[in-house]
MIMAR-730312 format. One line per 8 residues: number of its first residue (from 1); their letters; for each residue x, y, z of N, C-alpha, C, O. Coordinates in pm, 1 decimal, m for minus. Each point is the difference from the previous one (the first is absolute). Layout:
NUM) a) X:Y:Z:X:Y:Z:X:Y:Z:X:Y:Z; ...
//
This chain:
1) mavpkrkh) 83.5:m118.7:0.0:m83.5:118.7:0.0:87.6:124.7:0.0:102.3:4.1:68.4; m141.7:97.1:m144.7:80.0:121.8:m9.4:m18.5:86.1:123.3:m112.3:33.8:37.2; 222.5:1.3:25.5:m1.5:83.8:120.0:95.4:116.4:m24.7:110.7:m22.1:m49.1; m150.5:147.6:82.0:90.5:113.4:m20.4:125.8:m12.8:84.8:m4.9:m39.3:116.6; 118.4:73.8:m178.5:126.6:m10.9:72.2:15.3:111.6:102.5:53.5:m21.5:108.7; m101.7:143.3:m144.6:9.7:113.7:91.7:m135.1:70.0:9.2:m84.0:m9.5:m89.5; 66.1:79.6:200.1:m122.9:76.7:21.4:m0.8:122.0:m92.1:101.6:68.0:m14.2; m216.5:m40.4:m48.2:m12.8:121.1:m80.7:m14.7:119.1:93.0:m70.4:m7.4:100.8
9) skarrdkr) 136.5:117.0:m134.4:m5.6:119.5:83.7:m137.9:65.3:m8.3:m78.0:m29.1:m90.7; 49.1:117.3:185.9:m127.6:72.4:m0.2:m9.3:92.7:m120.7:m108.3:19.7:m54.9; 221.6:37.5:13.5:0.8:88.2:m115.9:m36.0:m77.3:m126.8:m74.0:50.0:m84.7; 125.8:m170.3:72.1:m29.6:m82.3:m116.9:m146.3:m43.8:m0.3:m64.0:m3.4:m105.1; 11.7:m29.8:222.5:m140.9:m37.0:12.6:m89.5:118.0:m35.8:m97.6:m15.8:m73.3; 130.7:133.8:124.7:m81.9:118.3:m25.1:9.8:46.8:m145.2:m95.8:55.3:m54.1; 210.8:m77.3:m8.7:15.2:32.8:m141.5:m96.6:m83.2:m85.2:m55.1:49.0:m98.6; 35.9:m172.2:137.0:m90.7:m87.7:m73.3:m145.1:41.4:20.3:m81.2:m12.7:m91.7
17) rnnvwkis) 47.9:61.2:208.7:m138.5:34.2:34.3:m38.8:144.4:m31.4:m114.7:37.2:24.8; 204.0:45.4:m77.7:m25.2:143.1:m6.9:m114.7:38.5:m92.2:m57.1:107.5:18.4; 20.0:m189.3:m116.9:m106.7:36.9:m92.2:m136.2:m52.2:42.2:m98.6:25.5:m69.2; 89.7:m96.4:178.2:m124.3:m65.5:38.6:m100.4:97.5:59.2:m119.9:m14.4:m23.8; 164.9:112.8:99.9:m91.7:81.5:81.2:m23.0:139.2:m56.7:m39.6:89.2:75.1; 62.6:m66.3:m204.0:m20.3:133.1:m55.9:m148.5:34.3:m5.8:m82.4:m84.4:m35.0; 49.2:206.3:68.9:m138.9:46.3:m1.8:m25.6:67.7:m134.4:78.8:83.5:m44.4; m188.6:m119.9:m19.1:m33.9:62.3:m127.0:m119.2:93.8:19.4:m79.5:m17.4:92.4
25) aptlvkca) 68.5:115.0:m178.7:m109.7:95.7:7.0:m129.9:m69.6:m39.2:2.2:m88.8:m85.1; m115.2:126.6:144.7:m126.7:m64.4:m35.2:m43.0:35.3:m142.2:28.0:109.4:m49.1; m95.5:m202.2:m15.7:m51.0:22.4:m134.5:m120.6:92.4:6.8:m88.0:m18.9:84.0; 83.2:118.4:m171.6:m110.3:94.5:m2.5:m64.8:m0.4:m137.7:68.3:m9.1:m102.0; m201.2:19.0:100.4:m75.6:11.0:m124.4:m87.9:123.9:8.7:m31.6:47.2:109.2; m7.6:5.2:m225.6:m84.2:118.6:m2.5:m146.3:m39.5:11.3:m45.6:m91.5:m68.5; m27.3:159.9:154.0:m143.6:m19.7:15.0:m72.6:74.5:m112.3:61.4:78.1:m72.7; m190.0:m102.1:58.8:m79.8:70.1:m100.9:m4.7:150.4:28.5:m14.3:80.3:m92.2
33) cgaykrph) 26.2:m42.3:219.4:m2.3:142.2:36.3:135.1:66.7:m23.4:10.1:122.5:6.9; 94.5:m201.5:m34.8:131.7:56.5:m27.4:98.5:m13.3:114.6:118.9:26.8:m17.6; m165.7:m67.4:134.6:88.8:m16.4:115.5:70.5:m135.0:m8.5:m50.5:m93.5:m62.1; 167.1:84.1:124.9:73.0:m126.1:3.6:m44.6:m81.3:120.6:m23.5:55.1:107.5; 11.8:m186.8:m125.6:m41.0:m88.4:108.2:68.6:m134.2:m18.0:53.9:m28.4:m107.0; m55.4:m54.9:211.3:52.6:m135.5:m9.1:m97.6:m85.0:m79.3:m120.8:21.4:10.5; 168.1:m117.3:m89.8:m91.6:m81.6:m79.5:m89.7:m87.6:87.0:41.4:m45.4:106.7; m162.4:22.2:m151.6:m100.0:m83.5:67.9:m39.4:55.8:136.1:m31.2:m75.9:91.7
41) rlcaacgk) 32.5:207.8:m78.2:m39.5:63.2:125.2:m89.4:119.4:m28.9:m3.1:51.0:m112.0; m68.6:m7.4:212.7:m90.4:113.9:m9.1:80.5:128.4:m19.3:106.4:16.2:59.6; m156.4:73.7:m141.6:66.7:128.8:m20.9:m32.9:90.9:118.4:m116.6:17.0:35.4; 219.4:40.7:24.8:m20.4:87.4:115.1:m53.6:136.7:m41.5:m62.0:69.4:80.6; 85.4:m30.5:m205.7:m42.2:132.3:m45.8:m148.8:4.1:m34.2:m69.6:93.6:39.4; 19.8:m194.4:m112.4:m139.6:5.3:m45.2:m88.7:m107.9:62.7:m122.3:8.3:m11.6; 179.6:m108.4:77.1:m79.0:m103.9:65.3:m54.0:m105.1:m94.3:m95.8:m69.8:33.3; 156.3:57.1:m151.3:m47.6:m97.7:m98.0:91.5:m120.7:m3.7:119.3:9.3:28.7
49) yndrevva) m177.8:m123.8:m64.9:75.1:m121.3:m26.3:m59.8:m63.7:m124.7:m120.3:m25.5:m5.0; 202.3:m0.1:m94.7:m44.2:m60.2:m126.0:m108.7:85.8:m66.0:m98.0:m52.6:m52.6; 116.3:184.3:55.8:m90.4:99.9:m58.8:m139.4:0.1:61.5:m94.3:47.9:m63.0; 78.9:m99.7:183.3:m126.8:7.8:72.6:24.8:70.1:132.1:100.3:m27.0:66.1; m190.1:116.9:m26.1:17.2:70.6:126.9:m33.0:m94.8:115.3:m110.8:m52.8:9.5; 207.7:33.0:76.0:m13.9:m91.2:113.5:m18.3:78.4:129.1:m81.5:m36.6:84.7; 157.2:143.9:m70.3:m4.9:82.6:120.1:m23.0:143.9:m43.2:67.0:49.9:m90.4; m161.2:16.1:154.6:m25.2:142.0:m28.8:103.3:84.9:71.1:9.9:m3.6:122.6
57) ise) 67.2:79.9:m198.4:104.0:86.9:55.2:m57.3:141.9:8.3:m45.8:55.2:m100.1; 48.8:2.6:219.7:m46.7:138.2:15.2:116.0:94.4:m25.9:111.1:m23.3:47.6; m135.7:128.0:m121.4:106.8:93.7:m34.7:m16.5:133.1:69.3:81.9:90.0:m18.7
//
């Protein structure tokens, strides 16, 4: 069975893991009203989802 001859350093371990935890910006799509929103979610500006009014927004 293959066994490592020496222990890998913490720097070498962290070099291998450095791309795993990167945070990416959320995806945004334009609503029918023109505001940007997250996909498959209610628009905070107009209260619509899938071009139907779900929540009445008071202005």
